[in-house]
SEFIMAR-951630 format. One line per 4 residues: their letters; for each residue x, y, z of C-alpha. Coordinates in steps of 0.5 Angstrom, whole numbers, padded with zeros to 4 digits. Layout:
N
a) X:Y:Z; ... .
//
This chain:
369
mqgv) 0000:0000:0000; 0002:0007:-0001; 0004:0009:0006; 0007:0015:0010 .
kgsd) 0015:0015:0010; 0018:0017:0016; 0021:0023:0012; 0013:0026:0012 .
faep) 0014:0028:0019; 0019:0032:0018; 0015:0039:0017; 0009:0039:0021 .
grpv) 0003:0041:0017; 0005:0040:0010; 0000:0036:0006; 0002:0029:0005 .
paps) -0002:0024:0000; -0008:0021:0002; -0008:0014:0004; -0013:0009:0001 .
pdkv) -0019:0009:0005; -0020:0002:0004; -0013:0000:0007; -0013:0005:0013 .
gtpi) -0016:0004:0020; -0016:0010:0024; -0012:0016:0020; -0008:0021:0024 .
wsgt) -0009:0026:0019; -0014:0032:0019; -0017:0036:0014; -0021:0035:0008 .
prdy) -0021:0029:0004; -0017:0033:-0001; -0012:0036:0004; -0009:0032:0009 .
tism) -0004:0035:0014; -0001:0032:0020; -0004:0033:0026; 0000:0036:0031 .
tsld) -0003:0032:0037; -0002:0026:0034; 0005:0028:0032; 0006:0030:0040 .
sitr) 0004:0023:0042; 0009:0020:0037; 0014:0024:0040; 0012:0023:0047 .
iqlm) 0012:0015:0046; 0019:0016:0043; 0022:0020:0049; 0019:0015:0054 .
sggy) 0021:0009:0050; 0028:0011:0050; 0028:0015:0057; 0033:0010:0060 .
ylar) 0038:0013:0056; 0037:0020:0059; 0037:0017:0066; 0043:0014:0065 .
slqv) 0046:0020:0062; 0045:0024:0068; 0047:0018:0073; 0054:0018:0069 .
vael) 0055:0025:0069; 0053:0025:0076; 0058:0020:0078; 0064:0023:0074 .
giad) 0063:0030:0078; 0062:0034:0071; 0058:0039:0075; 0064:0041:0079 .
fmsd) 0068:0042:0074; 0064:0048:0071; 0062:0055:0073; 0058:0061:0070 .
epvt) 0063:0061:0064; 0062:0056:0058; 0067:0051:0057; 0068:0046:0052 .
aadl) 0067:0038:0052; 0074:0037:0051; 0076:0041:0057; 0071:0037:0061 .
akst) 0073:0031:0058; 0081:0032:0060; 0078:0034:0068; 0074:0027:0068 .
gshp) 0078:0022:0064; 0073:0022:0059; 0072:0021:0051; 0071:0029:0049 .
dalg) 0066:0027:0043; 0062:0022:0047; 0062:0027:0053; 0059:0032:0049 .
rvlt) 0054:0028:0046; 0051:0026:0053; 0052:0033:0055; 0048:0035:0049 .
llsa) 0042:0031:0051; 0042:0033:0058; 0042:0040:0056; 0036:0039:0051 .
hgvf) 0032:0037:0058; 0035:0043:0062; 0041:0040:0065; 0046:0045:0063 .
erad) 0046:0050:0057; 0049:0049:0050; 0051:0054:0046; 0056:0055:0041 .
grfr) 0059:0048:0042; 0060:0050:0050; 0057:0048:0056; 0055:0052:0062 .
htet) 0051:0051:0068; 0043:0052:0069; 0039:0053:0075; 0038:0045:0075 .
srfl) 0045:0043:0073; 0048:0047:0079; 0044:0042:0084; 0049:0037:0081 .
rtdh) 0055:0040:0084; 0058:0037:0090; 0058:0043:0094; 0051:0046:0093 .
pmsm) 0048:0046:0100; 0042:0042:0097; 0046:0038:0092; 0042:0032:0089 .
rpfa) 0049:0029:0086; 0048:0023:0091; 0041:0022:0089; 0043:0021:0082 .
rmfg) 0049:0017:0083; 0045:0012:0087; 0040:0010:0082; 0046:0008:0078 .
ipvl) 0048:0003:0082; 0048:-0004:0078; 0044:-0008:0082; 0038:-0003:0082 .
wqav) 0038:-0003:0074; 0038:-0011:0074; 0031:-0010:0078; 0029:-0005:0073 .
mrld) 0030:-0010:0067; 0025:-0015:0071; 0020:-0010:0072; 0016:-0014:0067 .
esva) 0016:-0020:0072; 0014:-0015:0078; 0008:-0013:0073; 0006:-0020:0072 .
tgrp) 0007:-0023:0079; 0006:-0017:0084; 0013:-0019:0087; 0019:-0014:0088 .
mgne) 0025:-0016:0084; 0030:-0014:0090; 0030:-0021:0093; 0031:-0024:0086 .
vtpg) 0037:-0020:0083; 0041:-0020:0090; 0040:-0026:0095; 0037:-0023:0102 .
gfwv) 0034:-0017:0098; 0037:-0010:0098; 0038:-0008:0105; 0043:-0014:0106 .
yfeq) 0046:-0012:0099; 0048:-0005:0102; 0050:-0008:0109; 0055:-0013:0105 .
hpda) 0057:-0008:0100; 0060:-0001:0103; 0061:0003:0097; 0054:0002:0095 .
nekf) 0051:0003:0102; 0055:0009:0102; 0052:0012:0096; 0045:0010:0098 .
naam) 0046:0013:0105; 0049:0019:0102; 0043:0020:0097; 0038:0019:0103 .
aaka) 0041:0025:0106; 0041:0029:0100; 0034:0028:0099; 0032:0029:0106 .
ravi) 0036:0035:0106; 0031:0038:0102; 0025:0036:0106; 0027:0036:0113 .
slvv) 0027:0044:0114; 0020:0044:0111; 0018:0039:0116; 0021:0042:0122 .
aayd) 0018:0049:0120; 0011:0046:0119; 0011:0042:0126; 0011:0044:0133 .
ftkf) 0016:0038:0137; 0017:0043:0143; 0011:0039:0147; 0015:0032:0147 .
pria) 0020:0031:0152; 0022:0024:0148; 0022:0024:0141; 0024:0017:0138 .
dvgg) 0026:0017:0130; 0025:0010:0128; 0029:0008:0122; 0032:0015:0122 .
grgh) 0039:0013:0119; 0044:0017:0121; 0040:0022:0125; 0039:0028:0120 .
llqa) 0032:0029:0122; 0033:0028:0129; 0038:0033:0130; 0034:0038:0126 .
ilas) 0028:0037:0131; 0033:0037:0137; 0036:0043:0135; 0029:0047:0134 .
skrs) 0026:0043:0141; 0032:0045:0146; 0028:0041:0152; 0027:0035:0148 .
hgil) 0031:0028:0148; 0032:0024:0142; 0033:0017:0141; 0035:0014:0134 .
fdqp) 0033:0007:0133; 0036:0003:0127; 0039:-0003:0124; 0046:-0004:0128 .
hvvk) 0050:-0003:0122; 0047:0004:0121; 0047:0006:0128; 0055:0004:0128 .
eaag) 0056:0009:0122; 0052:0015:0126; 0056:0014:0133; 0059:0021:0132 .
iasd) 0052:0024:0133; 0051:0021:0140; 0050:0026:0146; 0047:0027:0153 .
rlel) 0040:0029:0149; 0041:0024:0143; 0041:0017:0145; 0043:0011:0139 .
ragd) 0039:0005:0140; 0040:-0001:0135; 0035:-0006:0133; 0030:-0009:0128 .
fftd) 0023:-0006:0128; 0020:-0013:0126; 0023:-0017:0132; 0026:-0012:0138 .
nlpe) 0022:-0007:0142; 0022:0000:0140; 0024:0005:0146; 0018:0009:0149 .
aeaf) 0017:0016:0147; 0012:0021:0147; 0013:0022:0139; 0015:0017:0134 .
vime) 0018:0020:0128; 0018:0016:0122; 0021:0019:0115; 0020:0015:0109 .
vihd) 0020:0008:0112; 0013:0006:0111; 0013:0007:0104; 0018:0001:0103 .
wdde) 0014:-0004:0105; 0007:-0007:0103; 0001:-0007:0108; 0003:-0013:0112 .
hsek) 0010:-0011:0114; 0007:-0004:0115; 0002:-0006:0120; 0008:-0010:0124 .
ilka) 0012:-0004:0124; 0006:0001:0126; 0004:-0004:0131; 0011:-0004:0134 .
vrra) 0010:0003:0135; 0004:0003:0138; 0006:-0002:0143; 0012:0002:0145 .
apag) 0007:0009:0145; 0003:0011:0151; -0004:0013:0150; -0004:0020:0147 .
aklv) 0003:0019:0144; 0004:0022:0137; 0006:0019:0131; 0009:0023:0126 .
liea) 0010:0020:0119; 0013:0024:0113; 0012:0021:0106; 0011:0023:0099 .
mmpd) 0003:0023:0098; 0000:0020:0092; -0004:0025:0088; -0011:0025:0087 .
qavp) -0011:0025:0080; -0005:0022:0075; -0001:0028:0074; 0007:0028:0072 .
cwtn) 0010:0028:0079; 0016:0024:0083; 0011:0021:0087; 0008:0017:0081 .
tldv) 0015:0015:0079; 0017:0013:0086; 0011:0008:0087; 0013:0004:0081 .
vmln) 0020:0004:0084; 0017:0001:0091; 0013:-0004:0087; 0019:-0006:0083 .
llgg) 0025:-0006:0088; 0022:-0007:0095; 0015:-0009:0094; 0013:-0002:0098 .
kqrs) 0008:0003:0095; 0006:0010:0096; -0001:0011:0099; -0006:0017:0099 .
laey) -0009:0020:0106; -0015:0015:0106; -0010:0009:0105; -0006:0011:0111 .
agll) -0012:0013:0115; -0014:0006:0114; -0007:0003:0116; -0006:0007:0122 .
nrcg) -0013:0005:0125; -0012:-0002:0124; -0006:-0001:0128; -0009:0003:0134 .
fgqv) -0008:0010:0132; -0014:0015:0131; -0015:0022:0129; -0011:0022:0123 .
reip) -0009:0029:0119; -0005:0031:0114; 0000:0037:0114; 0003:0039:0107 .
vgag) 0010:0041:0108; 0012:0042:0101; 0016:0039:0096; 0011:0034:0095 .
hsiv) 0011:0031:0102; 0006:0031:0108; 0006:0030:0115; 0001:0025:0117 .
eata) 0000:0025:0124; -0004:0020:0128; -0005:0019:0136; -0004:0013:0140 .
g) -0011:0011:0142 .
//
């Protein structure tokens, strides 16, 4: 049949020969039978699918550039890819092509064959106070990509691929691989920095004598809370190898407690803070964690969950992506307020309310009944 060649899409709006009606299903052309033109709506849809289909090259390019530290070698003055390649031990042409792709998406600016920073690319600098370089590097960890390549299995079975690509799952993997663990912890700290100040500004922690941070990693959130609540004492609870890494933050107001929130008793406190932990787990495991908190919480104690909330409508946002990440890697999920309320009610908490803090995150506060 007489079809439309790829070259026919080069100039949107120019006439193209009408296909034979008896050999075509739903046409993508619009106009009169004698004046077929390419619909911009259809062209945009085709382009969108192309970009999404090859989108892992964009993501991988960002990870490679972050790993190389390219942003640290750039300033306000334009620089050539050849100069950047010398500084990072890269191939000049190959690096330039990757930077060109990123520039097309607002990460760096390309002009006259040279590159310079944009507002977005500055967040890839190591010395940026809210640097996202560790976050980009984390998603380049090979074992994560191995799981992504098996997303089809997650969709078919509903199971995460963490235990499939590495024995014992990701938490055991990170415990056994210090380099990957360092990247992961740095990424979590970088992500937290963007949210912690918002949380502390949005919620009054001064009324709590004791505050337990469950699964609090290296204690960045708890330290910020204690800095703003001078009379409170904090307890950081996490796995032994995590607590060991946080040993330097212990003080007369900040206690470190090692343990497993599935098997060990949690410390008693008037407030329990859990930041982006529950989303790692399915409902069954989430309930085990929350019931452990309830056993340790006296009546009237507050539970303060900090999570990226699922939007009511399907819109482009990081939370929608993160929900699929949780599905594929860990078997967890992002939840709506209604889902959190149901989960918390089943675990002995009531008076659930949401406090949006910004950056796509919210506090979900509940009271131990």
